[in-house]
N, CA, C and O atoms as a Tinker XYZ file with bonds, in Angstrom:
   272  protein
     1  N     -2.641000    0.981000   -1.726000    73     2
     2  CA    -2.391000   -0.040000   -2.728000    64     1     3
     3  C     -3.510000    0.007000   -3.764000    63     2     4     5
     4  O     -4.678000    0.183000   -3.417000    81     3
     5  N     -3.157000   -0.149000   -5.015000    73     3     6
     6  CA    -4.136000   -0.172000   -6.089000    64     5     7
     7  C     -4.944000   -1.454000   -6.025000    63     6     8     9
     8  O     -4.383000   -2.544000   -5.915000    81     7
     9  N     -6.260000   -1.324000   -6.093000    73     7    10
    10  CA    -7.133000   -2.486000   -6.051000    64     9    11
    11  C     -7.694000   -2.751000   -7.429000    63    10    12    13
    12  O     -8.051000   -1.816000   -8.146000    81    11
    13  N     -7.777000   -4.004000   -7.807000    73    11    14
    14  CA    -8.374000   -4.403000   -9.072000    64    13    15
    15  C     -9.735000   -5.007000   -8.823000    63    14    16    17
    16  O    -10.368000   -4.722000   -7.806000    81    15
    17  N    -10.184000   -5.825000   -9.726000    73    15    18
    18  CA   -11.471000   -6.474000   -9.609000    64    17    19
    19  C    -11.541000   -7.305000   -8.349000    63    18    20    21
    20  O    -10.651000   -8.110000   -8.078000    81    19
    21  N    -12.596000   -7.114000   -7.577000    73    19    22
    22  CA   -12.781000   -7.916000   -6.381000    64    21    23
    23  C    -11.659000   -7.772000   -5.366000    63    22    24    25
    24  O    -11.458000   -8.669000   -4.548000    81    23
    25  N    -10.919000   -6.658000   -5.398000    73    23    26
    26  CA    -9.833000   -6.462000   -4.458000    64    25    27
    27  C     -8.543000   -7.148000   -4.853000    63    26    28    29
    28  O     -7.588000   -7.157000   -4.076000    81    27
    29  N     -8.492000   -7.724000   -6.043000    73    27    30
    30  CA    -7.271000   -8.395000   -6.507000    64    29    31
    31  C     -6.368000   -7.362000   -7.163000    63    30    32    33
    32  O     -6.723000   -6.803000   -8.201000    81    31
    33  N     -5.231000   -7.105000   -6.587000    73    31    34
    34  CA    -4.342000   -6.090000   -7.136000    64    33    35
    35  C     -3.514000   -6.667000   -8.279000    63    34    36    37
    36  O     -3.212000   -7.860000   -8.290000    81    35
    37  N     -3.144000   -5.816000   -9.245000    73    35    38
    38  CA    -2.276000   -6.277000  -10.331000    64    37    39
    39  C     -0.965000   -6.868000   -9.816000    63    38    40    41
    40  O     -0.466000   -7.849000  -10.367000    81    39
    41  N     -0.411000   -6.276000   -8.768000    73    39    42
    42  CA     0.844000   -6.797000   -8.210000    64    41    43
    43  C      0.649000   -8.206000   -7.659000    63    42    44    45
    44  O      1.545000   -9.044000   -7.767000    81    43
    45  N     -0.504000   -8.469000   -7.075000    73    43    46
    46  CA    -0.784000   -9.802000   -6.541000    64    45    47
    47  C     -0.876000  -10.814000   -7.674000    63    46    48    49
    48  O     -0.357000  -11.924000   -7.559000    81    47
    49  N     -1.532000  -10.440000   -8.766000    73    47    50
    50  CA    -1.636000  -11.338000   -9.916000    64    49    51
    51  C     -0.238000  -11.626000  -10.460000    63    50    52    53
    52  O      0.092000  -12.782000  -10.726000    81    51
    53  N      0.583000  -10.596000  -10.627000    73    51    54
    54  CA     1.937000  -10.774000  -11.160000    64    53    55
    55  C      2.792000  -11.662000  -10.263000    63    54    56    57
    56  O      3.638000  -12.411000  -10.751000    81    55
    57  N      2.574000  -11.581000   -8.963000    73    55    58
    58  CA     3.345000  -12.399000   -8.022000    64    57    59
    59  C      3.221000  -13.883000   -8.365000    63    58    60    61
    60  O      4.191000  -14.632000   -8.249000    81    59
    61  N      2.041000  -14.303000   -8.782000    73    59    62
    62  CA     1.812000  -15.713000   -9.084000    64    61    63
    63  C      2.239000  -16.089000  -10.502000    63    62    64    65
    64  O      2.166000  -17.255000  -10.889000    81    63
    65  N      2.686000  -15.097000  -11.275000    73    63    66
    66  CA     3.195000  -15.373000  -12.622000    64    65    67
    67  C      4.720000  -15.396000  -12.648000    63    66    68    69
    68  O      5.326000  -15.466000  -13.717000    81    67
    69  N      5.334000  -15.336000  -11.473000    73    67    70
    70  CA     6.796000  -15.362000  -11.385000    64    69    71
    71  C      7.323000  -16.622000  -12.066000    63    70    72    73
    72  O      6.857000  -17.730000  -11.799000    81    71
    73  N      8.300000  -16.434000  -12.948000    73    71    74
    74  CA     8.901000  -17.556000  -13.661000    64    73    75
    75  C      8.257000  -17.856000  -14.998000    63    74    76    77
    76  O      8.686000  -18.773000  -15.698000    81    75
    77  N      7.228000  -17.094000  -15.368000    73    75    78
    78  CA     6.568000  -17.322000  -16.659000    64    77    79
    79  C      7.523000  -16.973000  -17.792000    63    78    80    81
    80  O      8.256000  -15.987000  -17.718000    81    79
    81  N      7.507000  -17.789000  -18.838000    73    79    82
    82  CA     8.296000  -17.522000  -20.039000    64    81    83
    83  C      7.390000  -16.870000  -21.071000    63    82    84    85
    84  O      6.356000  -17.421000  -21.448000    81    83
    85  N      7.793000  -15.691000  -21.520000    73    83    86
    86  CA     7.010000  -14.951000  -22.513000    64    85    87
    87  C      7.693000  -15.024000  -23.861000    63    86    88    89
    88  O      8.919000  -15.122000  -23.908000    81    87
    89  N      6.951000  -14.980000  -24.968000    73    87    90
    90  CA     5.494000  -14.889000  -25.033000    64    89    91
    91  C      4.852000  -16.139000  -24.447000    63    90    92    93
    92  O      5.417000  -17.232000  -24.486000    81    91
    93  N      3.640000  -15.941000  -23.896000    73    91    94
    94  CA     2.937000  -17.036000  -23.237000    64    93    95
    95  C      1.458000  -16.995000  -23.579000    63    94    96    97
    96  O      0.867000  -15.927000  -23.739000    81    95
    97  N      0.881000  -18.165000  -23.685000    73    95    98
    98  CA    -0.565000  -18.259000  -23.886000    64    97    99
    99  C     -1.254000  -18.135000  -22.531000    63    98   100   101
   100  O     -0.622000  -18.254000  -21.481000    81    99
   101  N     -2.549000  -17.897000  -22.577000    73    99   102
   102  CA    -3.325000  -17.843000  -21.344000    64   101   103
   103  C     -3.191000  -19.167000  -20.587000    63   102   104   105
   104  O     -3.055000  -19.169000  -19.364000    81   103
   105  N     -3.229000  -20.283000  -21.304000    73   103   106
   106  CA    -3.103000  -21.604000  -20.671000    64   105   107
   107  C     -1.750000  -21.753000  -19.975000    63   106   108   109
   108  O     -1.673000  -22.317000  -18.884000    81   107
   109  N     -0.691000  -21.252000  -20.600000    73   107   110
   110  CA     0.642000  -21.326000  -19.984000    64   109   111
   111  C      0.707000  -20.471000  -18.721000    63   110   112   113
   112  O      1.315000  -20.867000  -17.726000    81   111
   113  N      0.076000  -19.294000  -18.767000    73   111   114
   114  CA     0.061000  -18.435000  -17.581000    64   113   115
   115  C     -0.731000  -19.084000  -16.452000    63   114   116   117
   116  O     -0.335000  -19.011000  -15.288000    81   115
   117  N     -1.840000  -19.712000  -16.793000    73   115   118
   118  CA    -2.626000  -20.421000  -15.777000    64   117   119
   119  C     -1.807000  -21.541000  -15.143000    63   118   120   121
   120  O     -1.853000  -21.740000  -13.929000    81   119
   121  N     -1.066000  -22.261000  -15.958000    73   119   122
   122  CA    -0.223000  -23.342000  -15.446000    64   121   123
   123  C      0.855000  -22.796000  -14.510000    63   122   124   125
   124  O      1.113000  -23.372000  -13.453000    81   123
   125  N      1.479000  -21.688000  -14.898000    73   123   126
   126  CA     2.495000  -21.062000  -14.047000    64   125   127
   127  C      1.880000  -20.628000  -12.727000    63   126   128   129
   128  O      2.453000  -20.868000  -11.664000    81   127
   129  N      0.711000  -19.987000  -12.789000    73   127   130
   130  CA     0.045000  -19.525000  -11.570000    64   129   131
   131  C     -0.312000  -20.703000  -10.663000    63   130   132   133
   132  O     -0.142000  -20.622000   -9.447000    81   131
   133  N     -0.800000  -21.786000  -11.245000    73   131   134
   134  CA    -1.125000  -22.979000  -10.442000    64   133   135
   135  C      0.129000  -23.533000   -9.776000    63   134   136   137
   136  O      0.100000  -23.915000   -8.606000    81   135
   137  N      1.229000  -23.575000  -10.523000    73   135   138
   138  CA     2.496000  -24.064000   -9.962000    64   137   139
   139  C      3.011000  -23.172000   -8.841000    63   138   140   141
   140  O      3.752000  -23.623000   -7.967000    81   139
   141  N      2.609000  -21.888000   -8.873000    73   139   142
   142  CA     2.997000  -20.930000   -7.834000    64   141   143
   143  C      1.943000  -20.841000   -6.730000    63   142   144   145
   144  O      1.970000  -19.924000   -5.909000    81   143
   145  N      1.012000  -21.805000   -6.716000    73   143   146
   146  CA    -0.008000  -21.913000   -5.666000    64   145   147
   147  C     -0.925000  -20.697000   -5.596000    63   146   148   149
   148  O     -1.257000  -20.222000   -4.509000    81   147
   149  N     -1.331000  -20.196000   -6.761000    73   147   150
   150  CA    -2.242000  -19.055000   -6.816000    64   149   151
   151  C     -3.607000  -19.447000   -6.261000    63   150   152   153
   152  O     -4.075000  -20.562000   -6.491000    81   151
   153  N     -4.249000  -18.534000   -5.530000    73   151   154
   154  CA    -5.603000  -18.806000   -5.043000    64   153   155
   155  C     -6.603000  -18.802000   -6.205000    63   154   156   157
   156  O     -6.306000  -18.300000   -7.289000    81   155
   157  N     -7.763000  -19.354000   -5.969000    73   155   158
   158  CA    -8.780000  -19.481000   -7.003000    64   157   159
   159  C     -9.151000  -18.141000   -7.628000    63   158   160   161
   160  O     -9.387000  -18.075000   -8.835000    81   159
   161  N     -9.207000  -17.072000   -6.837000    73   159   162
   162  CA    -9.600000  -15.774000   -7.399000    64   161   163
   163  C     -8.577000  -15.270000   -8.417000    63   162   164   165
   164  O     -8.953000  -14.620000   -9.391000    81   163
   165  N     -7.301000  -15.556000   -8.211000    73   163   166
   166  CA    -6.272000  -15.161000   -9.181000    64   165   167
   167  C     -6.404000  -16.006000  -10.445000    63   166   168   169
   168  O     -6.292000  -15.482000  -11.554000    81   167
   169  N     -6.641000  -17.303000  -10.288000    73   167   170
   170  CA    -6.831000  -18.168000  -11.460000    64   169   171
   171  C     -8.038000  -17.710000  -12.269000    63   170   172   173
   172  O     -7.994000  -17.702000  -13.499000    81   171
   173  N     -9.110000  -17.331000  -11.590000    73   171   174
   174  CA   -10.318000  -16.844000  -12.274000    64   173   175
   175  C    -10.005000  -15.557000  -13.034000    63   174   176   177
   176  O    -10.476000  -15.369000  -14.156000    81   175
   177  N     -9.222000  -14.680000  -12.436000    73   175   178
   178  CA    -8.826000  -13.441000  -13.108000    64   177   179
   179  C     -8.086000  -13.757000  -14.398000    63   178   180   181
   180  O     -8.368000  -13.162000  -15.438000    81   179
   181  N     -7.145000  -14.684000  -14.341000    73   179   182
   182  CA    -6.381000  -15.052000  -15.534000    64   181   183
   183  C     -7.280000  -15.691000  -16.586000    63   182   184   185
   184  O     -7.137000  -15.407000  -17.776000    81   183
   185  N     -8.192000  -16.539000  -16.166000    73   183   186
   186  CA    -9.121000  -17.177000  -17.109000    64   185   187
   187  C     -9.977000  -16.149000  -17.832000    63   186   188   189
   188  O    -10.329000  -16.336000  -18.997000    81   187
   189  N    -10.313000  -15.060000  -17.142000    73   187   190
   190  CA   -11.206000  -14.040000  -17.691000    64   189   191
   191  C    -10.500000  -12.972000  -18.520000    63   190   192   193
   192  O    -11.162000  -12.097000  -19.078000    81   191
   193  N     -9.172000  -13.024000  -18.614000    73   191   194
   194  CA    -8.453000  -12.008000  -19.391000    64   193   195
   195  C     -8.946000  -12.001000  -20.833000    63   194   196   197
   196  O     -9.185000  -13.060000  -21.414000    81   195
   197  N     -9.101000  -10.801000  -21.419000    73   195   198
   198  CA    -9.673000  -10.680000  -22.761000    64   197   199
   199  C     -8.701000  -10.948000  -23.908000    63   198   200   201
   200  O     -8.949000  -10.507000  -25.030000    81   199
   201  N     -7.620000  -11.647000  -23.661000    73   199   202
   202  CA    -6.667000  -12.010000  -24.716000    64   201   203
   203  C     -6.197000  -13.431000  -24.446000    63   202   204   205
   204  O     -6.318000  -13.935000  -23.329000    81   203
   205  N     -5.659000  -14.072000  -25.480000    73   203   206
   206  CA    -5.195000  -15.448000  -25.326000    64   205   207
   207  C     -3.681000  -15.591000  -25.414000    63   206   208   209
   208  O     -3.142000  -16.647000  -25.082000    81   207
   209  N     -2.986000  -14.543000  -25.858000    73   207   210
   210  CA    -1.532000  -14.583000  -26.019000    64   209   211
   211  C     -0.956000  -13.296000  -25.446000    63   210   212   213
   212  O     -1.514000  -12.217000  -25.646000    81   211
   213  N      0.160000  -13.410000  -24.731000    73   211   214
   214  CA     0.762000  -12.261000  -24.070000    64   213   215
   215  C      2.257000  -12.227000  -24.341000    63   214   216   217
   216  O      2.952000  -13.232000  -24.184000    81   215
   217  N      2.751000  -11.046000  -24.754000    73   215   218
   218  CA     4.159000  -10.887000  -25.066000    64   217   219
   219  C      5.024000  -10.635000  -23.852000    63   218   220   221
   220  O      6.242000  -10.804000  -23.911000    81   219
   221  N      4.410000  -10.233000  -22.746000    73   219   222
   222  CA     5.156000   -9.953000  -21.530000    64   221   223
   223  C      4.220000   -9.560000  -20.410000    63   222   224   225
   224  O      3.013000   -9.442000  -20.620000    81   223
   225  N      4.764000   -9.356000  -19.215000    73   223   226
   226  CA     3.938000   -9.010000  -18.061000    64   225   227
   227  C      3.132000   -7.728000  -18.261000    63   226   228   229
   228  O      2.028000   -7.593000  -17.733000    81   227
   229  N      3.693000   -6.783000  -19.031000    73   227   230
   230  CA     2.973000   -5.536000  -19.272000    64   229   231
   231  C      1.677000   -5.790000  -20.038000    63   230   232   233
   232  O      0.661000   -5.148000  -19.769000    81   231
   233  N      1.707000   -6.714000  -20.981000    73   231   234
   234  CA     0.498000   -7.035000  -21.739000    64   233   235
   235  C     -0.541000   -7.716000  -20.859000    63   234   236   237
   236  O     -1.741000   -7.507000  -21.037000    81   235
   237  N     -0.089000   -8.523000  -19.919000    73   235   238
   238  CA    -1.023000   -9.152000  -18.977000    64   237   239
   239  C     -1.721000   -8.068000  -18.167000    63   238   240   241
   240  O     -2.940000   -8.103000  -18.002000    81   239
   241  N     -0.959000   -7.109000  -17.664000    73   239   242
   242  CA    -1.542000   -6.055000  -16.841000    64   241   243
   243  C     -2.431000   -5.122000  -17.661000    63   242   244   245
   244  O     -3.430000   -4.611000  -17.156000    81   243
   245  N     -2.070000   -4.902000  -18.915000    73   243   246
   246  CA    -2.909000   -4.084000  -19.789000    64   245   247
   247  C     -4.263000   -4.762000  -19.991000    63   246   248   249
   248  O     -5.303000   -4.106000  -19.923000    81   247
   249  N     -4.254000   -6.068000  -20.236000    73   247   250
   250  CA    -5.501000   -6.823000  -20.395000    64   249   251
   251  C     -6.288000   -6.810000  -19.089000    63   250   252   253
   252  O     -7.512000   -6.676000  -19.100000    81   251
   253  N     -5.599000   -6.947000  -17.981000    73   251   254
   254  CA    -6.243000   -6.912000  -16.663000    64   253   255
   255  C     -6.922000   -5.562000  -16.449000    63   254   256   257
   256  O     -8.040000   -5.496000  -15.939000    81   255
   257  N     -6.241000   -4.493000  -16.842000    73   255   258
   258  CA    -6.793000   -3.149000  -16.692000    64   257   259
   259  C     -8.059000   -2.940000  -17.494000    63   258   260   261
   260  O     -8.933000   -2.178000  -17.079000    81   259
   261  N     -8.177000   -3.604000  -18.643000    73   259   262
   262  CA    -9.386000   -3.490000  -19.459000    64   261   263
   263  C    -10.585000   -4.153000  -18.786000    63   262   264   265
   264  O    -11.731000   -3.839000  -19.110000    81   263
   265  N    -10.331000   -5.058000  -17.860000    73   263   266
   266  CA   -11.415000   -5.748000  -17.160000    64   265   267
   267  C    -11.983000   -4.910000  -16.021000    63   266   268   269
   268  O    -13.136000   -5.091000  -15.630000    81   267
   269  N    -11.180000   -3.994000  -15.491000    73   267   270
   270  CA   -11.592000   -3.213000  -14.312000    64   269   271
   271  C    -12.690000   -2.231000  -14.626000    63   270   272
   272  O    -13.141000   -1.505000  -13.741000    81   271
């Protein structure tokens, strides 16, 4: 399995974004993740993403990849 920062895999992050409506702001993604009971490490990952607006899940993962 591909590991990201601190062992957080991109697939794990995406799991907690299920149901997100795109385009979405970072705040909207955080809200979706919280509603999906994301652990603190996933919320921290989303907070640290280097962009504030995302057109789709691919853009979230692209931003996540820049952090690794």
